[in-house]
C-alpha positions in Angstrom: -6.4 -7.1 7.4 -8.7 -4.7 6.0 -8.6 -3.5 2.3 -8.4 -0.1 3.4 -5.4 -0.7 5.4 -3.8 3.0 3.6 -6.3 4.7 5.8 -4.3 4.3 8.9 -0.7 3.4 7.5 0.9 6.8 7.7 0.9 8.0 10.8 3.4 8.2 13.7 6.9 7.0 13.0 5.8 5.5 9.7 5.5 9.1 8.2 8.6 10.7 10.0 10.5 7.5 7.9 9.0 8.8 4.4 9.5 12.4 4.9 13.3 11.6 6.0 14.3 9.7 3.4 12.0 11.0 0.2 14.8 11.9 -2.4 15.1 15.4 -4.0 12.6 16.5 -7.1 14.4 19.0 -8.5 14.3 16.2 -11.6 11.1 15.2 -11.4 9.9 18.8 -11.3 11.7 19.9 -14.1 10.6 16.8 -16.7 7.1 17.7 -15.1 7.4 21.4 -16.0 8.6 20.1 -19.3 5.1 18.1 -20.2 2.6 20.6 -18.2 3.9 23.7 -20.0 2.1 26.5 -19.7 -0.8 24.6 -17.7 -2.2 27.0 -15.1 -3.7 24.4 -12.3 -2.4 21.0 -11.8 -3.4 18.4 -9.5 -1.3 16.0 -7.0 -2.8 13.1 -6.2 -1.7 11.2 -3.5 0.7 14.1 -2.8 2.4 13.3 0.6 3.8 15.6 2.4 4.4 17.5 -1.0 7.5 16.9 -1.9 6.4 17.7 -5.4 3.5 20.2 -5.4 5.5 22.9 -3.1 8.0 23.4 -6.1 5.2 23.1 -8.5 3.6 25.8 -6.7 7.0 27.7 -6.1 7.1 27.3 -10.6 4.1 29.5 -10.8 0.9 26.8 -11.2 -1.9 27.2 -9.0 -2.0 23.2 -7.0 -4.1 21.1 -5.7 -2.9 18.2 -3.4 -4.9 15.7 -2.2 -3.9 13.0 0.3 -5.5 10.1 2.5 -3.0 11.2 5.2 -3.7 14.1 7.8 -0.1 13.4 8.6 1.6 13.9 5.9 -0.9 16.9 5.2 0.1 18.4 8.3 3.8 18.0 7.1 2.8 19.8 3.9 0.9 22.9 5.2 4.0 24.0 7.1 5.6 25.1 3.0 5.1 28.6 2.9 3.4 28.5 -0.6 -0.5 28.6 -1.6 -1.5 25.3 -2.3 -5.2 24.2 -2.0 -4.5 20.8 0.5 -7.6 18.6 0.8 -7.9 14.9 2.5 -9.1 12.7 0.4 -9.2 9.2 -0.7 -7.4 9.2 -4.2 -11.3 7.5 -6.1 -12.7 10.8 -4.2 -11.7 13.7 -6.6 -14.7 15.4 -6.8 -14.3 17.6 -9.8 -15.1 17.6 -13.5 -13.5 19.2 -16.1 -11.2 21.1 -14.0 -7.4 20.9 -14.3 -4.9 21.4 -17.0 -2.5 18.7 -15.8 -2.2 16.3 -13.0 0.3 13.6 -11.5 0.9 11.1 -9.0 4.1 10.1 -8.2 5.7 8.5 -5.5 4.3 5.0 -3.8 0.5 4.9 -3.7 -0.4 3.8 -7.3 -1.7 0.1 -6.5 -2.8 0.7 -2.6 -6.3 0.7 -3.1 -6.7 -2.5 -5.3 -6.9 -3.5 -8.3 -11.1 -2.3 -9.0 -10.1 0.8 -6.6 -7.0 1.6 -9.1 -9.3 1.3 -12.0 -11.8 3.6 -10.4 -8.5 6.6 -9.2 -7.9 6.3 -12.6 -11.0 7.1 -14.0 -11.4 9.3 -11.3 -8.5 11.6 -12.5 -9.7 11.5 -16.2 -12.8 12.9 -15.0 -11.3 15.8 -13.4 -9.0 16.4 -16.6 -10.3 19.2 -19.0 -9.5 17.1 -22.6 -5.8 17.6 -23.9 -4.6 17.4 -20.3 -1.4 15.6 -19.5 -1.4 13.1 -16.5 1.8 12.1 -15.6 2.3 8.5 -13.3 5.5 7.5 -11.4 5.6 3.9 -9.9 7.8 1.2 -9.0 5.0 -1.3 -8.4 4.8 -2.7 -12.2 5.9 -6.2 -13.2 8.2 -5.6 -14.8 10.1 -3.4 -12.4 8.9 -5.0 -8.9 9.3 -9.1 -10.1 13.0 -9.5 -11.6 14.9 -8.2 -8.7 12.2 -8.8 -5.6 14.0 -7.7 -2.6 11.9 -9.8 0.3 13.9 -8.2 3.2 15.5 -5.1 3.8 16.5 -2.8 6.1 16.9 0.7 6.1 18.5 3.5 8.9 17.4 7.1 8.4 17.9 9.4 11.3 17.0 8.0 14.4 14.7 5.4 12.5 15.6 2.0 12.0 13.2 0.9 9.3 12.9 -3.1 8.7 10.6 -4.3 5.3 9.3 -8.0 4.6 7.8 -8.6 1.3 5.9 -11.6 -0.2 4.6 -11.5 -3.6 1.0 -13.3 -4.1 1.0 -14.5 -7.6 -2.4 -15.8 -7.4 -3.6 -11.7 -6.7 -0.9 -10.0 -8.6 -0.5 -8.2 -5.3 2.9 -7.2 -3.0 2.5 -7.9 0.7 5.0 -6.0 3.0 5.1 -6.0 6.6 7.2 -2.9 7.5 8.5 -2.4 10.7 9.8 0.9 12.4 11.8 1.6 15.6 12.6 5.2 16.8 14.2 4.7 20.4 12.2 2.5 22.7 8.8 2.8 20.3 8.2 0.0 17.8 5.7 0.7 15.1 5.0 -2.9 12.8 2.5 -2.4 10.1 1.4 -4.3 7.0 0.8 -2.7 3.2 -0.7 -4.6 0.2 0.1 -3.4 -3.4 -1.6 -4.5 -6.5 0.7 -5.4 -9.3 0.0 -4.5 -13.3 1.9 -5.2 -15.9 2.6 -2.3 -18.8 0.1 -3.5 -20.7 -2.4 -3.6 -18.4 -1.9 0.2 -17.6 -2.1 0.5 -21.0 -5.5 -0.9 -21.6 -6.6 0.9 -18.2 -5.8 4.4 -19.4 -7.2 3.9 -22.7 -10.5 2.6 -21.0 -10.8 6.1 -19.8 -9.9 8.5 -22.6 -6.1 8.8 -21.6 -3.8 7.6 -24.1 -0.3 7.0 -23.3 2.2 9.2 -25.1 5.6 7.8 -23.2 6.8 5.3 -21.2 10.6 6.4 -19.3 12.2 4.7 -16.8 13.7 8.3 -15.2 13.1 11.8 -15.4 15.2 11.7 -18.1 13.4 10.0 -20.7 15.9 7.0 -20.4 13.8 4.2 -22.1 11.5 2.0 -19.7 12.5 -1.6 -19.7 12.6 -4.8 -18.3 13.9 -4.3 -14.4 13.9 -0.9 -14.8 13.3 0.8 -11.2 10.8 3.5 -12.0 7.9 3.3 -14.7 7.0 7.4 -15.4 3.8 7.3 -17.8 2.8 10.2 -19.8 -0.8 10.3 -20.9 -3.1 13.0 -22.6 -7.0 12.7 -21.9 -8.6 12.8 -25.6 
């Protein structure tokens, strides 16, 4: 499969499924507001359907939402709120020293391979003003994923049946997942690849691009991150 699999993945039933199962962003948004404080302009990288972008815009931030998927952005644009929606790869952020804060929430971190992930962190660092915060949320650290890797699962959401089969490639530190989406007589099968990093690797990566990690949490309630926690939230600041 192509290493650029994500350009074609987020279309059709897959997009409808992710929108249907997305949890409420309320706790995340409260946490993000506590980090960003009185910041003005915020960038949401891999914003998807705007689950966090829209409520942050309604809270008064000037938001720019970037995503590679036109289908996700079509959902996002249905919201009656002023957001600068842009179809872009997360490595393709053309601004410099512009934003007072940035976030990347969801499953997208690691989609662009190991080098691509480093490039995406470098891109975020470039667009931030000095002292601006970058908040990353991911479930794809080694500490979160590997202790209880679920190789097969299925979920029913509205009229969509979702099945997944996962394989961890230890030599590449990569999770390969085959997804099947079924709605009525329509069936779509797609494969995704996510590069897996340890927390120490993330810290080294961030530091290498001038982002100093201030805290790591397991939840927006600031629970400490420990082995097996399903989410990692990183708060970093541009030096």
